[in-house]
C-alpha positions in Angstrom: 0.0 0.0 0.0 2.9 2.4 0.8 4.3 1.8 -2.6 1.1 3.1 -4.3 1.2 6.2 -2.1 4.8 6.8 -3.0 4.1 6.4 -6.7 1.2 8.8 -6.4 3.3 11.3 -4.4 6.1 11.1 -7.0 3.5 11.7 -9.7 2.0 14.7 -7.8 5.6 16.1 -7.3 6.2 15.9 -11.1 2.9 17.6 -12.0 3.4 20.3 -9.3 6.9 21.0 -10.6 5.6 21.2 -14.2 2.8 23.6 -13.5 4.8 25.6 -11.0 7.6 26.1 -13.5 5.2 27.3 -16.2 3.5 29.7 -13.7 6.9 31.0 -12.5 8.1 31.6 -16.1 4.9 33.4 -17.1 5.0 35.5 -13.8 8.6 36.4 -14.6 7.7 37.6 -18.1 4.8 39.6 -16.6 7.0 41.3 -13.9 9.8 41.9 -16.4 7.6 44.3 -18.4 7.5 47.1 -15.8 7.2 50.2 -18.0 4.9 51.3 -20.8 4.9 53.9 -23.5 2.5 55.0 -26.2 2.9 52.8 -29.2 2.5 53.6 -32.9 1.2 50.7 -34.9 3.3 50.1 -38.0 1.4 47.0 -39.3 -1.3 44.6 -38.5 -1.3 41.0 -39.8 -3.2 37.8 -39.4 -1.4 34.7 -38.5 -3.0 31.2 -38.9 -2.4 29.1 -35.8 -4.4 26.2 -37.1 -7.2 25.6 -39.7 -9.8 27.2 -37.4 -7.7 29.5 -35.2 -6.4 32.9 -36.3 -4.5 35.5 -34.2 -3.6 39.1 -34.9 0.1 40.0 -35.0 1.1 43.6 -34.4 4.2 45.4 -35.5 4.7 48.5 -33.4 7.1 51.3 -32.5 7.5 53.1 -29.2 9.9 55.6 -27.6 11.7 54.9 -24.4 14.6 56.9 -22.8 14.7 59.2 -25.9 15.2 56.3 -28.3 12.8 54.6 -30.7 12.3 50.8 -30.4 10.4 48.4 -32.6 8.5 45.4 -31.4 6.3 42.6 -32.6 3.6 40.7 -30.7 1.2 37.9 -31.4 -1.9 38.8 -29.5 -3.0 36.0 -27.1 -6.6 37.0 -27.2 -8.9 37.1 -28.8 -8.3 34.2 -31.2 -10.6 34.1 -34.2 -12.3 31.2 -36.0 -11.6 32.7 -39.5 -9.5 35.5 -41.0 -12.5 37.6 -41.8 -13.3 38.0 -38.1 -9.7 38.9 -37.4 -9.8 41.6 -40.2 -13.0 43.1 -38.7 -11.4 43.2 -35.3 -8.3 45.0 -36.8 -10.6 47.6 -38.5 -12.4 48.4 -35.2 -9.1 48.7 -33.3 -7.1 50.7 -35.8 -8.2 54.1 -34.4 -7.5 53.3 -30.7 -4.5 54.4 -28.7 -2.2 51.6 -27.7 0.6 51.2 -25.2 3.7 49.0 -25.5 5.0 47.3 -22.4 8.8 47.0 -22.1 11.5 46.1 -19.7 12.8 49.2 -17.9 16.4 48.2 -18.0 16.3 46.9 -21.6 13.5 48.4 -23.8 14.3 46.0 -26.6 12.4 43.5 -24.6 8.8 44.6 -25.3 5.3 43.4 -25.7 2.0 44.7 -26.9 0.1 42.8 -24.2 0.8 42.4 -20.5 -1.5 39.8 -19.0 -1.3 38.5 -15.5 -0.9 34.6 -15.7 -3.9 34.0 -13.4 -4.8 30.6 -15.0 -1.3 29.3 -14.7 -1.0 30.5 -11.1 -4.3 28.8 -10.2 -3.1 25.6 -11.8 0.2 25.8 -9.9 -1.6 26.4 -6.6 -4.0 23.5 -7.1 -1.3 21.1 -7.9 0.7 22.3 -4.9 -2.3 21.7 -2.8 -2.6 18.1 -4.1 1.1 17.7 -3.4 0.7 18.9 0.2 -2.3 16.5 0.6 -0.1 13.6 -0.5 2.7 14.7 1.9 0.2 14.8 4.7 -1.2 11.4 3.8 2.3 10.0 3.4 3.3 11.3 6.9 0.2 10.0 8.7 -0.9 6.8 7.0 2.4 4.8 7.6 2.0 5.5 11.4 -1.1 3.3 11.5 -0.4 -0.1 13.0 -0.5 -2.8 10.3 -2.5 -5.1 12.6 -5.2 -2.4 13.0 -5.6 -2.0 9.2 -6.0 -5.8 8.8 -8.3 -6.4 11.7 -9.8 -3.2 13.1 -12.1 -5.0 15.6 -9.2 -6.4 17.6 -7.8 -2.9 18.5 -8.0 -1.8 22.2 -10.4 1.0 23.2 
C-alpha cells in the first residue's frame, strides 16, 4: 500500500513542478515588463495558428529613454475562427490608442500585451495543494499499525 502512495506522491511532485515552473516563467515575463509607453502601430497582420484559429500579429514602434524601439507581438486573445473576423477586429481597433510594455532596463524586450498569468497561477496552486495532501497522507498513513488495518475489531479501546 505504501508503494502506491509513493508512486502517487512522485506523480504529484512531477505535476506540481511542471505547473509551478510554467507559472513561474509566465510570472517572470509579466513582472519583467515594468514600464509602458504609447505605441505607434506600423502594421497589423493575421497569423494562422491552425485551420480554425487565427490570431492578430502587431508590429509597433515606441519611444523609451529618448530612443525609438520596434516590437512585434502575437496577441494572445482574442483568437478568431476565421481570417475575416480577425480583419474586422483589426478595423475596429485601428483608431484606438495603444501602449507598449517594455523592460525598464532593456527596452528592446517589449510586448503589446501584459496579461497576469492567473490561470497558470491557479493551476500551480491547485497542484501544490494536491502535493501537500499527498505529503500529509504519506506522513500520517504509515503510522497506522499494520494489525489495525488488517483487523480493526481487535484494537483496544
